[in-house]
C-alpha positions in Angstrom: -16.8 6.1 13.2 -14.3 7.0 15.9 -11.0 8.6 15.2 -9.0 5.5 16.1 -11.3 3.5 13.8 -10.5 5.9 10.9 -6.8 5.7 11.6 -6.9 1.9 11.7 -8.9 1.8 8.5 -6.5 4.1 6.6 -3.5 2.3 8.1 -4.7 -1.0 6.7 -5.7 0.5 3.4 -2.5 2.5 3.1 -0.5 -0.6 4.0 -2.1 -2.7 1.3 -1.8 0.2 -1.2 1.8 0.7 -0.4 2.5 -3.1 -0.7 0.8 -3.1 -4.1 2.8 -0.1 -5.3 6.1 -1.6 -4.2 5.2 -4.9 -6.1 4.2 -2.9 -9.2 7.4 -0.9 -9.2 9.4 -4.1 -8.4 7.9 -5.9 -11.4 8.6 -2.9 -13.7 12.2 -2.6 -12.5 12.7 -6.4 -13.2 11.2 -5.9 -16.7 13.5 -2.9 -17.4 16.6 -4.7 -16.3 
């Protein structure tokens, strides 16, 4: 696997993980309010 391929893979994975984390914290914040 090339370096650019690794960066792209982790970029996509990190983006999805970040989105899921934001959604989880958002739902928790709504429940707390």
